C-alpha positions in Angstrom: 10.0 24.0 -8.4 7.2 24.8 -5.7 4.5 22.0 -6.5 1.0 22.4 -4.6 1.9 19.1 -3.4 5.2 19.5 -2.1 5.1 20.1 1.4 7.0 23.7 1.3 3.7 25.1 -0.8 1.5 23.7 1.9 2.7 24.1 5.2 5.1 27.6 4.0 4.6 29.1 0.9 0.6 29.0 1.3 -0.2 30.1 5.0 2.4 33.0 5.2 0.9 34.1 1.8 -2.5 34.0 2.8 -2.3 35.5 6.1 -0.5 38.6 4.4 -3.1 38.9 1.6 -6.2 38.8 4.2 -4.3 41.0 6.5 -3.7 43.9 3.6 -6.4 45.9 2.8 -9.7 44.6 0.3 -8.2 47.8 -2.5 -4.7 46.5 -1.9 -4.7 42.8 -2.4 -4.0 42.7 -6.0 -0.4 43.8 -5.7 0.5 41.3 -3.0 -1.3 38.8 -5.2 0.8 40.6 -7.9 4.5 40.4 -5.6 3.6 36.8 -4.8 2.7 35.3 -7.4 6.5 37.1 -8.2 8.4 35.2 -5.7 5.8 31.6 -6.3 7.3 31.6 -10.2 11.1 33.0 -9.1 11.2 29.9 -6.7 10.7 27.7 -9.6 12.4 29.0 -12.7 14.2 32.2 -11.5 15.7 32.7 -14.8 12.9 32.8 -16.8 11.2 35.3 -14.7 12.4 38.5 -16.6 10.3 37.1 -19.5 7.5 37.0 -17.5 7.6 40.2 -16.2 8.8 41.3 -20.0 5.6 40.1 -20.9 3.4 41.4 -18.2 4.0 45.0 -19.1 4.2 45.0 -23.0 0.9 43.1 -23.0 -0.4 45.9 -20.3 1.2 48.5 -22.8 -0.4 47.1 -25.7 -3.9 46.7 -24.2 -3.6 50.1 -23.5 -3.3 51.1 -26.9 -6.1 48.3 -28.3 -8.7 49.6 -25.3 -8.8 53.0 -27.8 -10.7 50.8 -30.3 -10.8 51.1 -34.0 -8.5 50.8 -37.0 -5.4 51.1 -34.6 -6.8 48.8 -31.9 -6.9 45.6 -34.9 -3.1 47.2 -35.6 -2.5 47.0 -31.9 -4.2 43.5 -31.2 -2.1 41.6 -34.2 1.0 42.9 -32.8 0.0 41.7 -29.9 -0.9 38.3 -31.3 2.4 38.1 -33.1 4.3 39.0 -30.5 3.4 36.4 -27.3 2.5 33.3 -30.5 6.0 34.6 -32.0 7.9 34.1 -28.8 5.5 30.9 -28.0 6.4 29.2 -30.9 10.3 30.1 -30.6 10.6 29.4 -27.4 8.7 25.2 -28.3 10.9 24.7 -31.0 14.2 25.8 -28.7 12.9 23.3 -26.5 12.3 20.9 -29.0 16.0 21.2 -31.5 18.3 22.2 -28.9 17.4 22.0 -25.2 14.2 21.3 -23.0 15.0 23.3 -20.6 14.6 26.4 -22.7 11.0 26.1 -22.8 9.9 28.3 -19.7 7.4 26.5 -17.4 4.0 27.7 -17.6 4.7 29.9 -21.3 1.8 28.3 -22.6 -0.3 29.0 -20.6 0.2 32.7 -19.3 0.8 33.8 -23.1 -3.2 32.4 -23.6 -4.0 34.3 -20.8 -2.6 37.8 -22.1 -4.0 36.9 -25.3 -7.7 36.2 -24.8 -6.8 39.7 -22.4 -6.0 41.5 -25.1 -9.1 40.1 -27.7 -11.0 40.7 -25.0 -9.8 44.0 -24.8 -10.6 44.4 -28.4 -14.0 43.1 -28.4 -15.2 45.0 -25.3 -15.4 42.0 -23.2 -13.1 44.6 -21.2 -14.8 47.2 -21.0 -12.0 49.9 -20.2 -8.1 49.3 -19.8 -7.4 48.4 -16.1 -4.9 49.7 -13.9 -1.2 47.8 -14.4 -1.2 46.0 -11.0 -4.7 44.4 -11.5 -3.7 43.5 -15.5 -0.4 42.1 -13.5 -1.9 40.3 -11.1 -4.9 38.6 -13.6 -1.4 37.6 -16.0 0.9 36.6 -12.9 -1.1 34.8 -10.1 0.8 32.1 -8.9 -3.0 29.0 -8.8 -2.8 29.6 -12.2 0.4 30.5 -13.9 2.1 27.7 -14.1 -0.4 24.8 -15.6 -3.4 27.0 -15.2 -6.7 27.1 -15.8 -6.8 29.6 -18.5 -9.5 32.0 -16.4 -10.3 34.9 -18.5 -10.1 38.9 -16.5 -13.7 39.0 -16.6 -13.4 35.9 -13.9 -12.5 37.6 -11.6 -11.5 41.1 -12.2 -14.4 42.6 -13.5 -17.3 40.9 -12.7 -18.4 43.7 -10.1 -17.2 47.3 -9.8 -18.7 49.2 -6.9 -20.9 45.5 -6.3 -23.0 45.8 -9.3 -22.3 43.6 -12.0 -21.8 45.1 -15.7 -24.2 44.4 -17.7 -23.6 42.1 -20.5 -21.0 41.4 -19.8 -21.7 37.6 -17.5 -18.3 36.3 -16.1 -19.2 32.4 -16.4 -21.0 32.9 -19.8 -18.4 30.3 -21.5 -18.8 27.9 -18.9 -20.4 24.4 -20.0 -22.9 22.1 -18.7 -22.5 20.9 -15.4 -20.0 23.2 -14.8 -19.7 23.5 -10.8 -22.4 22.9 -7.8 -24.6 26.5 -7.4 -24.1 26.3 -4.4 -19.7 26.5 -4.4 -19.9 29.7 -6.7 -21.0 32.9 -5.7 -18.7 33.8 -3.1 -17.1 36.2 -3.9 -17.7 40.3 -3.7 -15.7 41.8 -6.1 -15.5 45.4 -4.8 -13.7 48.1 -7.4 -10.0 47.1 -7.2 -10.2 44.6 -4.6 -12.0 41.5 -3.1 -14.0 40.5 -0.4 -13.3 36.8 0.9 -15.8 35.1 3.1 -15.9 32.6 5.2 -17.9 30.4 3.3 -15.5 30.8 0.7 -12.7 29.9 2.2 -14.0 26.3 4.0 -15.4 25.6 -0.2 -11.7 26.5 -1.4 -9.5 24.4 1.3 -11.9 21.3 0.7 -11.4 21.7 -2.9 -7.4 22.0 -2.0 -8.0 19.0 -0.4 -9.4 17.0 -3.4 -6.8 17.6 -5.4 -4.4 16.9 -3.4 -5.5 13.7 -2.6 -6.2 12.7 -6.4 -3.1 14.1 -7.4 -1.4 11.5 -4.5 -3.1 9.0 -3.8 -4.3 8.3 -6.9 -2.3 9.6 -9.9 1.5 9.5 -8.6 0.7 5.7 -7.5 -1.2 4.7 -11.0 2.1 5.8 -12.7 3.9 3.6 -10.6 2.2 1.2 -13.2 3.0 2.7 -16.3 6.6 3.3 -15.9 6.9 -0.7 -15.0 5.4 -1.0 -18.6 8.0 0.7 -19.9 10.6 -0.8 -17.7 9.7 -4.2 -18.5 9.6 -3.2 -21.9 6.2 -2.7 -24.9 7.2 -5.4 -26.6 7.2 -7.8 -23.7 3.7 -7.5 -22.5 0.3 -8.9 -23.3 -2.4 -8.0 -25.0 -4.6 -7.9 -21.4 -1.4 -5.7 -19.5 -1.4 -3.2 -22.2 -4.8 -2.0 -22.2 -4.7 -1.8 -18.7 -1.9 0.5 -19.1 -3.8 2.6 -21.4 -6.0 2.7 -18.4 -3.9 3.2 -16.2 -1.8 6.2 -18.3 -6.0 7.7 -18.9 -6.5 7.1 -15.1 -3.3 9.3 -14.3 -3.4 12.0 -16.5 -7.0 12.6 -15.6 -6.4 12.8 -11.9 -3.3 14.8 -12.0 -4.9 17.0 -13.8 -8.3 17.3 -12.5 -6.4 17.3 -8.9 -3.9 19.8 -10.0 -7.2 22.0 -11.4 -9.1 21.8 -8.5 -6.0 22.5 -5.8 -5.9 25.9 -8.3 -9.4 26.7 -8.0 -9.4 25.7 -4.4 -6.5 28.5 -3.6 -8.4 31.4 -6.3 -11.6 30.5 -3.9 -9.6 31.3 -0.5 -8.5 34.1 -1.9 -12.0 35.5 -3.3 -12.3 34.4 -6.4 -15.1 32.4 -8.2 -14.6 28.8 -8.9 -13.2 28.0 -12.4 -14.1 24.6 -13.3 -11.6 22.9 -15.3 -12.8 19.3 -15.5 -16.7 18.2 -15.9 -16.4 14.3 -15.3 -15.8 14.1 -19.3 -15.2 10.5 -19.0 -19.6 10.6 -18.3 -19.6 12.9 -21.9 -22.1 10.7 -24.7 -19.8 11.3 -27.2 -16.0 12.2 -27.5 -17.4 15.9 -28.9 -18.6 16.0 -25.1 -15.7 15.1 -23.9 -13.8 17.4 -25.5 -15.9 20.0 -23.8 -15.7 19.0 -20.2 -12.1 18.1 -20.8 -9.4 21.1 -19.3 -12.7 23.1 -19.8 -11.1 26.6 -20.1 -8.2 25.5 -22.9 -11.1 24.3 -24.9 -13.1 27.5 -24.5 -10.0 29.3 -25.2 -9.6 27.5 -28.7 -13.3 27.8 -29.4 -14.0 31.6 -28.4 -10.4 32.8 -30.0 -9.6 30.4 -32.5 -13.1 28.0 -34.2 -15.6 30.8 -34.0 -13.0 33.6 -35.1 -12.3 31.1 -38.1 -16.0 31.1 -38.6 -17.1 27.7 -37.0 -20.2 25.2 -38.4 -21.4 28.4 -40.4 -20.1 28.3 -43.5 -21.2 24.5 -44.1 -19.9 20.9 -43.5 -16.8 21.6 -45.6 -15.8 25.1 -43.8 -16.3 23.4 -40.4 -14.7 20.1 -41.3 -11.2 23.1 -42.2 -12.0 25.0 -39.1 -12.0 22.0 -36.9 -8.7 20.4 -38.5 -7.2 23.5 -37.8 -8.0 23.9 -34.4 -6.8 20.4 -33.9 -4.1 20.6 -35.5 -3.0 23.4 -33.2 -4.5 21.8 -30.8 -1.5 19.2 -31.1 0.8 21.5 -31.7 0.3 23.2 -28.3 1.1 20.5 -26.4 4.9 19.5 -28.1 6.7 19.4 -31.5 7.0 16.3 -31.3 4.8 14.0 -34.6 3.0 12.0 -31.8 1.3 15.1 -30.3 0.6 16.1 -34.1 -1.0 12.1 -35.0 -3.0 12.8 -31.5 -4.1 16.4 -32.4 -6.0 14.6 -36.1 -7.0 11.1 -35.0 -9.3 12.9 -32.5 -9.9 15.7 -35.6 -11.5 12.7 -37.6 -13.1 11.1 -34.4 -15.5 13.8 -34.3 -15.6 14.3 -37.7 -16.7 10.9 -38.0 -19.6 11.2 -34.7 -20.2 14.8 -36.3 -20.9 13.8 -39.9 -20.6 9.9 -40.5 -22.5 8.6 -37.7 -24.3 11.4 -36.1 -27.7 9.6 -36.8 -26.8 6.8 -35.4 -25.8 8.2 -32.1 -28.8 9.4 -31.6 -30.8 6.7 -31.9 -28.3 4.5 -29.6 -26.6 6.5 -26.8 -25.1 4.0 -25.8 -22.4 3.9 -28.5 -20.9 7.5 -28.0 -20.2 6.2 -24.3 -18.4 3.1 -26.0 -16.2 5.8 -28.5 -15.5 7.3 -25.3 -15.0 4.3 -23.1 -12.7 3.1 -26.1 -11.1 5.3 -28.0 -10.1 8.0 -25.5 -7.7 5.7 -23.4 -6.3 4.5 -27.0 -5.7 8.4 -28.3 -4.1 8.9 -24.9 -1.2 6.4 -25.6 -0.7 7.9 -28.9 -0.2 11.2 -26.1 1.9 9.4 -24.0 4.7 7.9 -26.5 6.7 9.9 -28.1 9.3 7.6 -29.8 7.2 6.2 -33.2 8.5 3.3 -33.1 8.1 2.4 -29.7 3.7 3.8 -30.3 4.3 1.0 -32.8 5.2 -1.3 -30.5 2.7 -0.4 -28.1 -0.2 -0.8 -30.7 1.3 -4.0 -31.8 0.8 -5.3 -28.6 -3.1 -3.4 -28.3 -4.2 -5.4 -31.4 -1.6 -8.5 -31.4 -4.4 -9.6 -34.1 -3.4 -6.6 -36.8 0.4 -7.5 -36.8 0.5 -10.9 -36.3 3.3 -10.0 -33.5 3.7 -12.2 -30.5 5.7 -11.0 -27.2 9.2 -11.6 -26.9 10.2 -13.1 -23.7 6.0 -12.6 -22.3 5.8 -12.8 -19.0 3.1 -16.0 -18.6 0.5 -13.9 -16.5 1.6 -10.2 -16.2 -2.2 -9.1 -16.0 -2.8 -10.8 -12.9 0.1 -9.9 -11.4 -0.4 -6.5 -11.5 -4.5 -6.2 -11.4 -3.3 -8.0 -7.8 -1.3 -4.9 -7.3 -3.6 -1.6 -8.7 -6.7 -3.0 -8.7 -8.4 -1.0 -5.4 -7.1 2.1 -7.8 -8.9 1.3 -11.3 -11.6 1.1 -8.7 -11.3 4.6 -6.7 -10.5 6.1 -10.1 -13.7 4.4 -11.5 -16.1 5.5 -9.1 -14.8 9.4 -8.7 -15.9 9.3 -12.6 -18.8 9.1 -12.2 -20.6 12.5 -12.1 -23.6 11.1 -9.1 -20.6 10.2 -6.6 -19.0 14.4 -6.9 -22.6 15.9 -6.5 -23.7 13.5 -3.8 -20.7 15.1 -2.1 -20.7 18.0 -2.6 -24.6 18.2 -1.4 -23.4 16.7 1.8 -19.4 18.2 2.6 -20.3 20.0 5.2 -21.4 17.3 7.7 -19.0 16.2 10.0 -18.6 12.8 8.9 -17.2 14.3 5.7 -15.5 16.8 6.6 -13.2 13.4 8.9 -13.3 12.0 5.7 -11.3 15.4 3.8 -9.6 16.0 7.6 -8.5 12.0 7.2 -7.1 12.3 3.4 -5.5 15.4 3.9 -3.1 13.6 6.5 -2.4 10.9 4.6 -1.6 12.5 1.5 0.8 14.6 3.5 2.4 11.5 4.3 2.8 9.8 1.2 4.1 13.0 0.3 6.7 13.5 3.0 7.5 9.4 2.3 8.0 9.2 -1.1 8.0 12.9 -2.7 6.0 14.9 -4.6 5.9 14.1 -8.5 5.7 17.3 -10.6 2.3 17.8 -12.4 2.2 16.1 -15.4 1.1 19.3 -17.4 3.8 21.0 -16.2 5.9 20.6 -19.8 3.4 21.9 -21.9 
């Protein structure tokens, strides 16, 4: 498997690919992107490359029929949903009941990209059916094929035709608040079927890549040590303070692993001439859980909103219908992440919390905004514990350690002072993680990112990450399993 944080990708695949891409005339770069993506995927999942190629051809052919609009277009759209959704569900069931290896790498992400492509053709967001090589490059582009973000076709392939924006099809209309610093967007000029690459875009892409690499290798992979240690000790034998520390350790581990990947993917995309696609918008600074999930995994949340929640009626049918629509969205979200019961519970707990915020305590949260932030700081780590532990017996034990007064449980064989022991080892990681959750820190960095001192810092972070990766190995990104 080729991992973005691995030395093979950083020093072999990426430099060779970029050289080939840059020396290729702009109108042929989508062909190079498609071929390079096939090589990238084949190295990681050689036995599933045929499946990816099948979907690429099938969805392009179906898209040509959908592009004709009318009743026939609706029938073909239904066929696309049936084909893509059926294979996705079938592979997930097979991976749970037969063998986990039967779930192809990145299947959920490229299936969702293909479904959004078909839906956007039907709705006219994509004004005409593209050539095969352009659609194929979008479906398979290696920065996103294994773990997202779920970029829309209009985000980088049809923004501009002949250098002019297509009226009424703003590429970034679905982006949330504070989506990206303004000076990071706009380095791409899409011209026909090619794209021009600017030095500023390459430089900012490298900066994003290094930041993401550092988050993954220097923070997420190091914090993982604490979470794994709790499993080794046994949840029944940890103290309540250590259990809470573990919940926040997993919270930071997941955040910086996935945010790190998303920054690296966005950085590579910018180096190829695509606009920045932000997948995280400082969710832990969000004023409530509802906003948290607009800012966490932004492209997935926007996908569910635009292609499931709004088509169901959204919030237009009254309170009862809105609650039902939210229930379906969060049930599907849980099942999308996995078929074990903990993922269903995770999705339904989040559904309950969002309904609670929207309808039960909305006025209270408006009067006392700090309560919404308290929801994020307290409840989100608890939901991540549900997300992390598939064994419901172990999950019950862990919550028994988090809230021992509810179950009147005492840790068996609990080591005295375990919290202090691990806090001494990991406090710098927790401090750095907390600081990076503050939006002002990111904004300040982007404002000064080209200062010589910042460039020196980035260079140091890059080589530190390379050193750590070389000496400890590079862990796979957590969302590879989805």
